Phi, psi and omega in degrees: 000133175222152178247126176282144180260017178223188179253149177265103186225131177062031176085011180211160176275121182244151176299144176290156182284337181244180183257346185291143180235156177248127177279134177258124188245135173283114186288349179280331180228002175065024178264142176286127183247358178172174177224143175230157182289146175269102185296152179247177176299329178293320177296317178299316181299318179297319180293318179295320178297322177294319178294320179295319180294326182278344188298311184303318181292318180290321179297327181276352179293129180305144181307325180296324178287322175298320178298322180295322179291321178292324175298318178296323177294317176302315181295323178295319176299315182295328183284346184239026186298323180296315180295320178298312182299317180295323179293315179297316179299321182291320186260342177256330180092003182292142178306142186304319178301322177292321178297323181289315186279318186260301187294325178262326185282317184298318179301327177297316180297314182293316178299319178298322180295324180281333172298317179292319181293320180301324182280335188247349187294142179274095180278357174222150173210155178260131174229100182061235179268017181245146167252122181260124180255135174253110189245155179297141184288334178134227179273129182254129169262111182255123180241114190246155183269177182268345191286326172228074195299317182276319179303315183291328175296309183295324181294342175258314186290316184299312178293326177298316178295319179299324181285340183103013178274160168253160194225141164241121182257131169242102181278166176299143183290342179282334186229054183279341183293324177297320179294320177296321176297319178298320178301318177301321183289327176295327177292316177300325183283353176082025176295137179300151180304133177089348179291322174235134181223149184231129172233116175274156180159180180270155185298320184293342180251289184291319180296315180295320179296322179291315181297327184264359184295132185293340182258012171264127185268334181213137175249122176250117186232137170236128181167207185287155178297323181299313179290325178301322177298317180297316180294319178299320180292318179297314180292322180297323179296331179262005181052052175243156184284152176226150167233119188237118174249110194245216189282175179206158174213064195285145182261136172252099188265119179255106183282155175303135181096347178287162176288099188295313183300315180294315182298319180290315183295317177293322179296318177296316179301321180298317182287322184280340180302140180058031180060028180078005183269063182223123185295331183265008183300143181277075189280350176244116177260122183252123185228142180293153187302323185295325183251014188299307184295327176295319179295319179299316180296317179296320180295319179298319179294317181294318183294331181300339180283345186264086185273126178302134182091349178242282180270345178235127179272184177283170167281167194291329182203175183294324179297316180293321177301313180296323180298313182292318178297327176296321177294321178297317177298323179294320178299317177296315181300323183275000171103007175289151180273118179282114183267314182217146174088215183140180186282348182292147179285127183281347179223154182286333184232144180096161186266055184274151171229140180294130172305128193231139175235129174249138171246174181055036177275133177255154187303332183276352181293152180302318182289349176263352185244325187257149180285119183273319179063049176202179184281065185231123180248133174250129180251123183246148180260139173233157184269320179210179186297320179295324177294320178298318180295318179300315181293317182301321184271359188270055170216168178282351183260165175195064185264309185211190179165177179214149174226133176241126180225175178297332175210168183296324182299315179295316182294319180295320179301321177289315183299327180298336182264357179280138181267075184206161189277335182210135181227130174269131183256118176048044177080030180305144184284155176297137179236112183291351178262350181283138179294137179239126180168176192239169169261169174053227185277013174273000171124185177224143180095173182224153173240159176078145175065193182298328178293325175292323177296320184296337178298335185258014181241149172235160192252137174226138178242138177245124181259134180248000000 
């Protein structure tokens, strides 16, 4: 692992404009593992100018050639999976097996999907006497979070490249080493200078400068709803496009007649994965009154397997640790039944939080409404299917969810009435081509697959 002391702009590592540095801390042992520069508005401006200069050439590059470069990027990612996994584990704290399979493995899959789409996508179509052209929107400002540092980078950069856009990336300040490694890989893949650019820094400075830059045509942001609102307002004032993937409070609905043991065990695994730091996690488990206590018992047994420091890593930083522990205390204060875990720190060192399960949670409680972003599961009781639907839809979010039924037909009928962007049916497998994004305050726009590619295209029609 190495930390660059400059910015990747115009195909080379350049000195930062300022002297300030950001310390990168391993959340498992609280040790500083590197420093990266804190970018300024001048650094952002230089990166945007490089992206703008590279845009005409990259936009004019035939889709097959763009696909070849993305394929080379996929191959570069695949060749460095061990290094990627070790880097993510060091700066995020995720257990190494998760870093290997998800944090390093998933980006290879996503990059490969966009290499195929770039080569096969219909960038023109005939409608009557018109030819409709789908053209790259321009320079993309990509602002990515720390919870899935490489996946979120690839999920923005790969479709932007496939569309013919150029990119300036501002990664989260907690996980910048993964972004620097990705910049090295774009160089290995032979991307032309300026097509991809990297500026590290804090959101209030570098992120704000990127979102508000007059020569950025689209801002793609993943993070909290609060910050998403600010970015949306900044972009709206400049009449530029945004794609916002924001918070979630997803429901895992277990219908009467479903396989309860499987639904509970998969649901617990979903919440505990990545230490609960997943925007689409099914953090609300809804169970019918008749089987409620059985579900609570099954969840308690399942959570016991998630030992901090082994199957569950720390939270990303001390601030996040305090935030999650505060939510656990709030759940107790509001009358939820603490089944497993609690606000106490399970280890003396590192930003760990005890995997926690609450029962007797009611829809109006804070832990049932707000995104906790930690290993905390709330189990809610419903009286009938209509009551379950009311509870499932009763949040400001609508990002993801799950439905378990006696058969797929029953589960799909319920899922069609859920106000959310993606629903897994009876344990449906992840699909890298399926659109991912939310309803309501979970954001606007979609990522992954052809719908994710379309976010980076604009439409022109020619009449004959």
